N, C-alpha and C positions, 0 to 999 in steps of 0.2 A: 505493500502498500503506498501510495505515495505521504498519504496524510495523516495525523492519527482520526478518525472517525470516532470511533470509540471516546468514550471518557477516560482520564487517566486514574479518577474514582467512580464507583458507582454509587452513590449517596442514599441507595434504600438501606444498605443492613447498615449498622452502624454510625450512618453517618460517613461510612468510605474511610476506615478507620478499620486497623487490625486483620484480619484473618480473610474477613468478606468483601475489602473493598473492591476486588475484582471477582468475586460472584453474580453469579445471576441468580432468580427465582427458578431457575428450569427447573424440572428433574434429571437428572443423571439418564442419558441416553435419549434423550428430545431431541428432535430436529433440530427445533426453533435455535436454538446454539450456533448450529451450522450454519441456518438459511440468513440470522443476523451476521457472523464473520465474511459472509460472500458480498452481502449485501455492502457490507462497509467496505468491502475489499474493494468493488465495482467503484463505489462513490471516490471513494478516494483513485483508484485507477485512473480514471473518469474527470478528476479535477472540478463533482460537482457538490464538493460539500458545502461553502457555501451559499449555494443557489437552492441546496435539497432541506425540502418539507416531508418527513414523516405522519403521516395519520397512522396512531394505533387505539383502535375503540376497544370494545369490553372484548375480551378473551385473555387465552393464557399469555398473549405479548402485550397486555393491558400496562407492562411497565416499562417496555422497551425506550419513551423516551428519558430512563434513568441511565442508560445504554450509547444511546447513540448523541453526539457532537455535532449535531443537526437542527434546523429548525423542527418544531415535535409541535405535533395537536393532538388532543383529545376526542374523542367523535363516540357515542351514542352508538352502541348494539345494533351494527346491522348497517349505521349509516359513516361509512370510513367511505365510499365513492362521494356520497352525496357533501362529504366538509371537501374530501381532496380536489374536487368541478369546483368547488369556493374559493379555493385557495387559487388556483392555477387561472380559475379566469380573472380574477385581483392581482395575481400577478405573474403572468403570463411566461416568464424565465423562469421561473422556479422549474424547480423537477420536482414532482409531487409524486409521493409512496405510500399507496395503498396500500396496508400491510395485515390481510384477514386471516382467521381461521376459518373453519369447514359452517361450522355450526354460524358465528358471524354474518361469511359471503352470504352462505347457497340457502340457510333457512331464512333468518328474516331480513337480511340483506339483498335480497336477491336481487326487488325489484328493482333497486335503485342500483346493484348490479349492470343488469340487464342494459337499463335505460341510459345509464351514461358510459357503459362499452359501444349499442349505438350512436353513438353523440359522434366517438371517434375521439374530442380532442385527447390530445395525448399529456396521457396521464399511465401509469406504471402497476399493473395492481400482482401483487406478490400475495398466493393463495396457497395457505398451507393446509394441505392435506393431513389427517393424520385418522379419518373416517371415526369419529366420535367428539365429545363432547368432553375436551381436553379438562378446561379451568372448575366447571360445575358440578362434577360428578363422575364423570363417564357415563353421559346418557349416550342414548345411539342419537347419530347424528344423519341428514339428509345423505352422506357420503359414507354411512355402514354398509357391511359389505351383508349380501342374506347369509345368513343363517351367523352372523358376529353375536355373540350376547354380551350384552351391555347391563346398564342398571336398572333400564325400560325396554329390556328386550332380554329377561333372563333366560327364557327359553331359547333366542337366534331369533332375529327379524325375521320377519315370514312375508311372502306376497302381500298379506294383508297392512304392511307399513311401508310399500311401496319399493322402489327397486334402486340401487345407490344412484345419485344422481349424477353426469358426467357433466362436469362443470366446464373442462375449457373445451370439450365436445360443442358443448352448447353455445361459451361465447366466440367460438369458431365462426357458427353458422351466421355470424353477424354482421353488418356492411362496417361498422366505425373498427372494428380492432385490424389493426396491420399484422400483429405477432401476435401468436399463442403457440404455449409449448407445456407442453409435462415433462416432466422433470424425477428425479428422486434421488435418495442420500445414504442406499445402504450397501454402496464398496465406491473403493476413492474415482472407479471410471463414472459412473453414476455422478458421484460427487462435484468431480471437472465439470460434466456436461450442464450440471445445477450451477455451475458458476459462471459459466461462460453463458448460459442461455439468460443473467440474472444481468447481467454485467450489457448483452446487446441489448435487452429491452431499454435499460437504461438510455444506450447511446440514441436509439432511434428517439425516445420519449427529445431527448437533449436538442436535438436535428430536429424536432420539431415534423414530424412523421406521421404522428397519429400513436393512438391507443394501446398498450401492449402488454399483453397476461402471460403472467408464468404460475404455473399449477405446482407446486413440489410435494411430491408424496411423500410423510414425514412418519419419525417414528413414534408412538407415545408407551414408551415403555408400562407405566405407571398403571394407564386404565386395562394395556392389552395383558395384566401379570407376566408379564415377562423378562426376561436380560433383555438389557439391549442387543446383545449379539442376538436374541433369537428373535425382537423384535424383526432387527432388520432383516432378515430370513423375510418374516410376516410379511412386511409390506413387499419382499420382491415375490415369493411364492402366491401370497395370496391377494393381494392388491392389484400387483401389476397384470393380470389376465385380466383384470375390471377394468383399470384403469390403463388402459397401453401406454407407455412412453412417449414422447415424441413430436416432431413441429405437425401441431395442429391446423395452423394457417401463416402464413408468411405471404408480404407484399410488398411490391416493391414500388412503395410510394415516395412522393416527391414531396420534401417537404413543405408545408403549405399552412402552417401555425405561424402565422407572424401578424398580433394583434395588438393593439398598442393599449398600457396598461390604464385602466381606470384612471379619471382626474379627481385627486384629492385635492385642490387648490376651493378651500372654504368659499371662497368669496361664487367662486364660476357654480358652483354647484348651488348656492343661496339663488346665483339671478339665471338656471335653469327653473328653480324651484317656483321664483317669484310667479307665474301667472297661476299654480297650483295652490301655493295660501295665498294668492290674491281671490282665488274661487272657494277657498277654504274660509276666508273669515267673511264673504259676502251671503257664503250657506248660514254660517255658526250666526250672524247678524240677523238673518229670518228667523231663530229658533226663543223662542220665548223664553222670558227669564227664568230660571230658579231660584226661590227661595235659600237654597243651600247649595248652589252652586254647582259644586259635584259631589253628590253622595255616594258613600259606598255602603252599601247591604252585603251580607253575610246571610243566606237561609242553609240552614243546619237541622240533622237529624238521620233518621234509619231508613232503610231501603223502603220505601212504601209508607212510609210519613208526609210524600207529598211537598216537601220542599223544592224537588228541583221544578218541579208542574209552577208551583207559587213566581218562583224565583224568574221562571219563563215570562208566564203572564205580564211580571212589573215592568222585566222590559218592553214586552209590546205592547205596554201600555204609553208606557214613556216615548217611543218611536213616536205613537201613534200619535201624542197632544205634541209632541215638532221636537223632542229634548234627543239628546244624542244617547243613545244606551249600551250596555255590553251585558250579558250574560255569559258568563263560562260556568259552565260545571264540571265536577271534580266528584266523580263515584269512588268509593271504596271496595276494600275487596266483599265486603257482606254485602248480602242481598236483604237481611236481616239482621236489626241488631248495629252495633257499633256506632259512625257516623258517616254519610256524606252529605257533601254541603256544595254551594251554588254563591257564585262572585256576582253581584249587581252591579254596575252602577248607572247613574242617569248625572245628568249633565246640562247645562245651558251652552257649552262650549261645547269643547270637541273632549270623550277622554283619552285620557291618556296614556295611561294604565287602570286595562282589567281586574288588575286583582285586586284583594281588596285584605292586606295580611293585618291592618288593622282596622277594622268594618266601624262604619257609624254606626251605622244598627247592625247589631243580631236579633233572630229568629230563631230559638232551640225550639226544636220537638220532644228532644230526651236529652238523659244524664251528662251522657257520656260527649254532644253536642257543645251543650251548656258547660261541659267541666273544662271544655280542651280550647273553645271560643269565648265566652265571658271574658275571660283575662287580659283582651288582645281589644275588646271595642277600645274606642279613643277616648280619653277622655271629654265629657259634654256626651256623649252616647247616649244610644238607647237600646234596650236588652227585653225583648220579648217572651216568656215562655212557657211551656204547656204546664201547670198546675197541679194537671191532672196525673199527669209522668213524673213528675218533680215536683213531690210533695215537700221536701228539705233539700233547697238548692245549695250546689257548693257557697264557697265564700267567692263573693266578684269584690271588682275594683267599687272604692269609693268614687262619686263623683256622676255617674250613670242615673239615667231614670229606669226604671225599672218595672215592667207589665207581670204579675204572674197573674197570667188566666188559664182557666181552663177549657184549653182548648177540643180536647177529644172528648172531655163531657157535654162541652154546648154543640156538637156533632150527633154527640148518642141520641142526647134531650129532642133533636131533629131528627131521630129515624137512620142516618147516614154520617158511620163514625169515620168512614174515610175522607168525609167533605173537611175534614178539621182545618188542613190546609184552606181552604176559603173562610173560617172565621179567623184564623192568623194572619191571614190577607186583609180581611178587616178592619182586624184590630191594629195590624201597623198604620193602615191610612188613616184611622183615628187617632193613634197614636203621636206621628209624626206629621200628616196634612200634605206627607210628597207628593202626591199624585189628586185633581178632584174624585169626590168617591164614582161618581157617574161614567170616568174615562176608566178605570179597573172595570166597575161590568160590564160595559161596551165589549171591554178584550174578554172577557168570562165569556160573554154569550157569545164571540168570532172561536174562541176555543171549542165551544162545546155544542158549535151550531149540528152538528149531526149526532145530537145525543142530549134530546130535547126532552124527554122525558125526568133527566136533572136536573136540567139548567133552571127550577125552579129551588131547590132544597139546597143547591150551591148558592143563588143569590139570598134565599135565608141565613145560611150559614157565614155569605159575607157581612149580612147584615147586624147579626148578631155577638159578631164581633165586633163591631164598630160600635155597638150600644153596651158592651160588656167594658171598653177603656170609657164608655159616657159613664153608664156607671160607676165606675171608681173614681172617678171626677166629682160625681156628685152633681145635686142641679148647679 
């Protein structure tokens, strides 16, 4: 190597001190170490270190940024190709490498992989295929072999689980790629071919010729439950017949990717955005004034409590009234119990951040939601909760208006317990006057236009909620 592409010390363990300053997190016999060595060699030999950006998503190579002294960027599971494309378009001179495993690339990230390969933009994908999910416990992957035993196919993968996905062949069928090859690591000859393939892929990218893809058949002794030597034999004898080695596509493409980098001149960007900003200001000027400016709300409860529906009605009613409004649902893992929530913003101008980490208003339908979000309500804010299911509330921060109202019991008395969210919506309107009551009723009617039989009781529930707040305030 012409340049020291690896860091002198790996800071992940013991801050790069002692015996661990050059140890990686990979298991003994894992192929990632060899691929890292060959990739670093190619980057150094081609003189690309200062131009390289390595994308390492979730997977066994998630800590690659501790080892490669290049530009590094993390990506969410499966999203490395999209992040790589962003880097390439933002800095066309960069050498962008998407380094991925079979679970990351061939499962959750397959759509991004195919879409960006078809575009043909010069990036390089290094796809490490060890036929199993190495990081998360040895589950079967899209590339696991028929008959292969894993933690999620203990009797062996059968046809009902699908056949192994030949990714290199799949990518080679697309129009965008100019070079696709599958290599292996099980003996010195194959390792030399792998190194040459990786170097060739980077060189073609550096020349602007197009998208390149290298699939590397790699050993995973830990989850194969084999010694490193036997794991190499397994790759040779079991994987290669299913995933034949060699070049799958090679196109003699002329260099074509010559793209001016985006402008980062603030004045120029603002000038381009001037017309759009003026249009936005004109639109905002037509909106009615809201007494709260930008009001943030969080509605939370268990699945089935109706918090999401109530939040959607709020946002729609606000938009119908001429305000800017956003509704961001967040569903927890529980279908019943626990908490799921929705964030709503209502603003006279533009909602700049749809999240509500410190809401002005909280509506809580169950105890976990009140306990979790009650302390986050902004000073001077309002908290409404269902006292039917929360008879004894947790400690709530001072300086907030608190309305303990029996949403569920009021709905039961009306003969429709599931209408408790309409009760809460009416109580919210009466407690905050955030929108005119008729605006919310009209939106409820729009939502239930195909269910006329239940519309009257939902309107009654809304009115009952408003009445409950009025009775708390007295005559």
